[in-house]
N, C-alpha and C positions, 0 to 999 in steps of 0.2 A: 533334741539338744536345747538347753536353755542358755546357760552362761559358759563363756570360754574366756580364758586369759592367755594371751599370746605374749611371748617374750622374744624379741627380735634384736639381734646384734645391730647396732646402728652407730656409725661413725659421724660425729658432728663435723660440719664444715662451715666455712665463712659464709656460704650462701644460704644456710639454714635461717629461717625466720623464727626466732624464739619467742614471738609474741605470746604464744599459748603455753609457754613454760617459764613464766616470769616469777613464779612463787616457789621459793625453796622451803620445803616442808620436811619435818621429821616424820617418817612413815607411821610410827606408832601413835602420833598425835592426830592423825586423820581418822575420822569415823568411817573407815572403809572396812567392810567385812572381809576377813581372810587376809588383810594386809597388815603385817606387824613388823617390828624390828627397829633397830636404832640408826639405820642409815638414812641419809637425806635423799629426797627425790625432788625433781622439778616438775611442776604441773601448774595449773591455773584454775583453782577452785572458784574464784570470783566469777570468771567467765562461764564456767559450767553451771553455776547456780543462776546466773542471769538467763541462760538459755532454758534451764528447767522451768523458770517462772513463766516462760512463753509457752509451756506445754510440750517442749521438745524432749525426746529421750536423749540423755547424754551418757555415753560410756565413761568409765573411769580410765584415765590414762596418765602416764608419767614417764620420765626419763630417770634412769638410775645408773649408778656406776658400780662395777665389780672390780676388785683388786686381786688378781690372780698372778702369783709368782712375780709380783712387783709391777706388772703391766696393767695399766688402767684400760678397762673396756666399758663402753657405754651401751646400754640396752634401752629400747623402747618397749614399754609394756602397755597392753590394751586389754581391758576387761569389759566385756560387752554381753548383755543379754540379747541374743540374736532375735528372738521373736519380738521383743520390744523395739529393737533397731529396725526391723522390717515392717512391723504392723502397729507399733505403739503400745502393745500389750502382749501378755503371754497366757491369756485365758483361752482365746479362740485361735489366735495365730500360732501356727507351727512352721518349722523350717525344714521339715523332712525332705521335701523335694525342691528346695530353694538354694542349692549350693552356689549357683552362679550369682544369684541375688545377694547372698551373704558375702561372697568374695568381692563383688562390686561395691557393696556398702563399706566394707572394711577398708578397701583401697581408697575410696572416696574420702573417708574420714581422715585417713593418714594424710592425704593431699590437703585437706582443709587445715590440718595442723601445720602445713608447710614442710612435711617430711618426704624424703625421696624413698618411699617404700611402695613396692608395686606387687601385683597379684602373684607372680612366681615366688616372691619371698614369703608372702602370706600363706600360700599353699604349703610350703615346707617348714613353716614355723612350728616349734615344739611347744605345745600347751603346758602351762604350769598350773592350771585349774580348769576343771570341766564339771559342769552340772548338767545332768540329764533328768528329765521329769515327764510326768504324764498327769493330765487332768481327767478325773473320773467323775462324770455326772451321776449323782446318786439317784436311787429310785425315789419316787415321789413321796413315799411315806417316811423317809429318813431325813433327819437333820445331821449336819456334819458332826455336831457335838455328840449325838447318839452313836455314830459310827466310830468316832475316836474313843469313846468310853468303852465300847464293845471290844475294841482292839487293844486297849491299854493293858490287859493282863498278860499279853504276849510281850514281856519286858526284857527278854534276853536275846542278845546277839554276841557271839564270841568276842571278848576283849573290849566291848563297847560299853559306854556309860549310857544308861537310859534315863530320860526325864520327860515328864509331861509338863507343858507350859501353857498358861492362860495368857491371852493377849490383854493383860490387865491394864497396861499402859494406854490402851485405846478404848474409846467410849463404845465402839461397836463390838467389842469382845472378840471371841474366837479362841481356838485351841490348836496345839500341835504336839506331836509325839516325835521325840528326837533320839536317835542312836548315834553317839559321837565317839569317834576315835581321833587320834592326833591329826591324821591327814585324810580323814574320811568322815562324812556325815550322811546319814540316811534319815529322812523325816517324812511324816505325813501331817498335813495341816489343812485348815479351813481356807480354801483359796478365795471364796467369796468375801469373807470378812477381811482377809489380808489385803485385797484390792480396795475395799471400802476404806480401810484404815490408812493405807499408805499410797493411794493413787497420786501419781506425779504427772504423767504425760496426759495430753489432751484426750487421747483415746481411753486411758484408764479412768479419768474423771467422768467421761461419758458413761462407761460401764458401771462405775460406782453409783452414779446418779440413777441409772435405770434400775439397779438393784435396790437402792433405797426407796424408790417409788413403786417397787414391785412390778415394774414393767416386764421383767422376766424373773422367775422365782427359782432358778436353778440352785441346788445345793451341790457344791463341787469339792471333791477331795483331791488334794495335790499330793502326789507321791514323787519324791525327789532324792536323787543321789548326787553328792558333791565329792569329787576327788581333788585334793588340794596340793598335790605335789607331783612333779614329773615322774618320780619313781613309782608312785602309786598309780598314776595313769598308765605307765608302761606295764605294770603288773596286771591291772584289771582289763585293759584293752588288748594286751599282748596275745592272749589265748585265741582271740578272734581275728588276728591280723596275718596269720600264716607267715611270720617272720618279717613282715614289713615294719618299718619304724612308725611309732604313733604320732606322726606329724598331723597337722590340722586336716589336710586333705584325706588322709587315710582313716581317721577316726570319725569323719563326717559320714556316718552310716546308721540310719534308723534301726536296722536289724540288730546292730550291736547295742544301741541304747536300750532297746526293748529287752534284750537278753540280760543286760546288767541289772535293770530294775527287777526282772523276773528272778534273778539270783537272790536279790535281797528279800523279796517277798517270800520266796520259798524257804529261805534259811530261817526267817523269823516266825512265819505264820503257819508253816506246814510241817509239823513235827508230831511225834507220838504222844505228846501230852495234851493236844488240843481238846479232846473230848473231856478229859479230867478238868481242864481249865474252865470249860463252859459249865460243867456240873458244879464246880466250886463257886460260881457266881450266884447260884440259887440259894434260897432260904433252906435252913436245916430240915424242916418238915418235908419239903419237896425232895431233898437229897435222900432222906431216910425212906420215903415212900418209893422213890425211884429204884434204889438198891434192893428194897424188899421185893419189888415186882419183877425187875429185869435181870436179876442174878440170884442164885439160890443157895450158894455155899457160904458158910460163915467166914471162912478164911479170906475169900475174895472180897466180901463186904468189908471186913475189918481192914484189909490192905487199902482198899479204895478210900474208906473213911479216914485212915491215917494220912494218906497223901493229900486228901482234900483239906483236912485241918491245917496242914502245913502251907498249902497254897493260899488258903484264906488268911492265915496269920502273917505270912512272910512274902507272898508273891512267888512267881516262878523263879526269877533270877536268884533271889535270896535263898529259896529252898535248895536250889542246885548248889549254891555256894556253901551252905551249911553242910550238905551231904559230902561235898568234896573235903571240907575241913575236918569232918568227923572221921572219914575213912581214908583220907590222904591218898586217894587213888582215882585218877581220872577214868581208868579202865573199869573200876568198880561202878562208877556212875553210868558208863555206857552199858555195862551188863544189866544194871538195874533198869535203865530205860528200855532195853531190849525185852526184859521180862514183862515190864508193864505193857509194852506193845502187844506181846503175845496174850497177856491176860485180858486186855481190853477187847480182843476178838471174841471173848466169851461173855461179853455183856451186850445186851441189845441196846444200841445207841439210837435207834431210829426215832423213838419218841423225843429225844433231845433236839431233833431237827425242828421242833415247834418253838424252840427258844429263839428270840429275835437275834441275839448275838451270833448264833449258829448261822443264820441266814446271811448276816453281814459278812462274817468270816468267809463263807463259801463264795459269796459274790466277789469279794476282793481277789481270791485265788483265781476265779474264773476270768477276771479282767486281764490276767497275765497268762492265760492258757494253762493254768495248773489244775490238774484233775483232782477233785476232792475225793473221788472214789465213793463207791457205795458200800455201806457196811454189810458184811456177809450175814445172811439170815440164819438163825439157829432155832431149832425147836428145843425149848428148855424143859425137856423131860428130866425126871429125877436121875435116871441112870447116867445119861450123858453128862449132866451137870456135875454129878459127884465124881465121875471119872476125870473130867477136865480139871476141876478144882483140886482134887487130891494130887494130881500130877503137878499142878502149878502152885501148890500150897506155900512154897517158900518165896513166891514172887513178892 
């Protein structure tokens, strides 16, 4: 787990010290990711920034009011990166086995703000934002830019918008791939350059300095899923909780976090078009020579060439969209994908494993325990090939 936002009902009393809530801000005017809206909140950005200058990690926090059926209710909200709170950075530090430490830190920070919020309340708090992530150290021959470029053709996730982003605002560069829905974001990005560009805590600055001086030369890919609404959190965590409520204590489970990330990686990167996508990245002479050598029937070759032309011209997501618009049937698309899956079994894909993008893709799946599978071996004798391709000629 990386970031959590907790929303706790809190009744202000005369004994509360509001020193740390002196500034009344319009939520949408604050440059806080995932916090929008027209209501006012109480916080103290001046104090937070002073503490950040000292190299301290500072969570986002605020008091807000809700008006339900005419009754005013006040809530305390705390958004905290747990690894940064515990260790000052989220490159090496993880909180998988640090529940008591996380609980203790959260309660201590509430006390520092002068609030009467204690560990039992924190345990039962309902999260309104959760981010889970994993840092993957790349093999020595790969740069993060290379890995992200190899994965960028996989640009489809149901209902999500895909975009590739360069860290062009930062002198140290970097890239990220983002799949965004209204209340959910999945992304892969260059963790090394993100730290170098945006280091705030003393520990992050130390790591950034070591990276700049090449004291250690790790290239690191960050894989991260963010759920931005209580209903979305209930939906995604619920299947793993056996009927329990998705309160902070119940969702603090590394097995669930790993499962959620695995779901995302499998959905986006492990599908029947992956071999065709890798082939579409190659130059045309290579594609022609490959099809000439590793499949022998003209209909199969023409079908593959047609698909590859569309993938090269439009990309996977747009190809799928155009198909659905042309045929106005989602089931027709699934039938088409199924036929392609059957057809690809009759092409020898093993030589494609020499392509670097293929290695990168397989490595990513393996990091989440997803089997890439071995392509079934076929003897491409004339009789067998003709029989297969004639049977599948409408694919």
